[in-house]
N, C-alpha and C positions, 0 to 999 in steps of 0.2 A: 460589519465585516465588508469594508469597501473593496478590497482586492478579491474577495471571494463571491461577490454578488452575482456575477455572470458565470454560467457553466464553462468548463474547459472542454476543448475538442482535441481529439487525437485519433490515432490509427492503431488498431490491434496488430500485434506481431508476436511471433514465437520467439521466446528467449533462447538462452543457451542450454536449457533443459535441466537446470540445477534448482529451480524454485521449489519443487516438491521436497527435495532433500533438505534444503534449509528451513522450509516451513515445518517439516517434521522435527528438526533439531530444536527449533524455537517454540514448538507447539505448547509445551508445558508453560512457558513464559507468557504466551498469548492467552492461554486459558486463565492463568492466574491474574494477569494484568487487565485483560479486556473482557473476560468472561465468555469467550467463544472458543470452540474447537474448530480451527480453520481447516478447510479442504486442503489436502497436501499438494499445493501448487499455487502459482501466482498467475494473474492475468497481466500481461505487459501491454502498455499503451505508450506510444510515442506522441507527445503533445506537439501541436503546431508550434514552430519555432518562435513565433511572435508572442506566444503565451508563457514562455519559460520564466521570464522575470516576474510576471504577475503571479504565477504559480508559486514561486519561491517566497514572494511576499505574503501570499495567502497562507502557506504552510507555517511561516514564521508567526503570523498573526494568530492562527488557531493554536499553535503550540503542540509539539509532539510529545507523546509519552514514550519513555525509554523502556525497551525490553532488553534485558541483558541475556547474553548467551549462557547456556549451561556450561559448567566446567568440564571440558573434554581434554584429556591429555594430548599434547602434540597437535592440537587444532588451532588454527589462526582464525578466531571468530571475534566479532565486535558487536557492540550494541546496535539495535535497530530502533529507529524512531517511527512511531505509528500515529496516524491521523485519521479521524473519522471521515467517511466519504460515502457517496452513493453513485453507482454507475448503472444507468438504466433504472430499473425498479429494485435493484439489489443493494442492500446495505452492505458496506464493505469497509475496509481500512486500507489506506495507503501505507505501504511499508517503505522506509528509506534506510537501507542498510548503510552503516558507516564505512563498510568496505564493499565496493561494488565495481563491476566492470562497466556499468552504464553511466552516461552523462546526465546532466540535469533535465534533459528533455524526455527522459523515460520515467514512467510511473508504474510501480508494481502494486497490484491490488491483492488482498486476501479477503476471504469471506468464509462463512460456514458452508456455503454452497459452491458448487462448481460454476463459476461465473460464466465462463465461455459457453457451457451447456445451457444454463438458465436463460441467457440472452441470445442463444443461437448465433454466436459470433465465430467468424473465421478470420484468418490473417487478411489484412487489408481493409477490414470493415472500419467505418468511421463511427466513433462513439462520443458521447458527451458524458461528463462526470462532474460532480460537485464535491467540493471540500466542505464538510459540515462543521458546525460548532460542536463542542462536546456537550452532550445532553445533560449531564450532571456534573458534579465536581469531577475534574479530570481523574481517571483511574490512577492508582499509584501502587507500587509494590508495597507489600506489608513487611 
């Protein structure tokens, strides 16, 4: 995993406040596909600009698992790609929504725990994270 060998660095920031809403909507899909019940929110990290291309290559190398949105009338929802990760000592997943307001320098994390609390993070804190290989055969929808 050449592109993923070194950890990535970034800065924690507060998003637009919709992560909890969307994690709740996709929660059943995350449970079914990943086997976790995620905390209803995301941790947002802006990666250092020099790492954006390496991060894209790393995610492509690892390969994301697609989680489809539930059918909701009149809702404009799209699939989310999910990648295994670790931030600090917390096992997590990177979520890359196919519809997002963020650019490629923003990474959103979900986990079974409240990551910000578990790592005592505040906006502006510097963090390191790893993109991990899938531990087993990649999860897939049944």
